[in-house]
N, C-alpha and C positions, 0 to 999 in steps of 0.2 A: 620268929616266936613262936611259943609254947615248947611242949614237952621234943625229948630229943628224938620222940617216934613219931612227931606231927610233920606232914607233909610239907615238902617246901614249893610253892605255888609263885611263879611271878607272870606277868603280863607284860607282853609286846605289841605292839604295831602300831600303824596310823592315827588307832583314838586315843589310846593311851599317851602319845607323845604331844598330841594337841591337849588333854589335859593336861599336862603338865606345865605346859605352853600359857596355856590358858591360867594356871593356878600364879605362873611367874609374875603375869602381867597384872594380877593385883596387888603386888607390890609397885609396879609401874605404875600404876593408876591410883595407889591409893586407898583401896576398897576393900571390902571384904570378899567377895566375888564378883570375876568375870563368866561370864555363861554366852556360848553363841546365839545369837538370832534364830541359826537352824535349830538345836536344842529348843529353846523354848516352842516354837515353831511347831516341832514333832511334838512337845509335852502338851500343847494346847495352851501354855501359859502367857497371860497377857502381860507385855510389858511397857505398857503405857508409862509414862513420867519415868523411867528409867533410863539415864544417860546413854547414847550410843554411839560407839566408839568404831573407826574403821582399822583393824589392827593388822599386822602382818606377823605372823608366825614364822619362828625360825625354820628356814628348811622349806617352806612353803613360798611361791612367787604373785599369787593374788594374797591382797587385806580380803579378811571377812570382819564381817560387823559383828560386835559384843558389844552388849550393855554393862554396863559396871556396877552392882550392888552392893550401898553400902549396911541394908538390913534385906536379909535373907527372908524376914517372913513376908514382905512384901511380895514377893513372887509367890507363896503360900494363895494370900489373897487372892491372885489371881491365876491361879489352876484352878482347872475343869475339879467337880466331884469327885470320888473316887470311884469305880465301881465294882461291885461289892456282890458277896454270895454267885449263885450258879443262875442263869437264867431260865424260865419253865418254859 
C-alpha cells in the first residue's frame, strides 16, 4: 500500500498465526471479536460476563481459553486506567 517508495513490511511468527486463527474463530462463534484469556490477563482487563470458550487453534495441540465478544466496548469498560505522563 502507499506510494512505490513505501517500504514493504510483513510480520511472521507464532503470535501472528495465533491472531489470524483467533480472527477466524470470530466467524465460527458468530461474534465481533475472539480474545484469548491470556491476553486479557496480561492487559488486566476484566472479562466478567463474557462467554468463555475452550478453542483449539489449527497447528496447536492444546486448547486455549478464549472469550467471545459481541461488543468490544464492554472490554474497554473493564480495562484499567491508562498510565500517562512522566513519573516524578
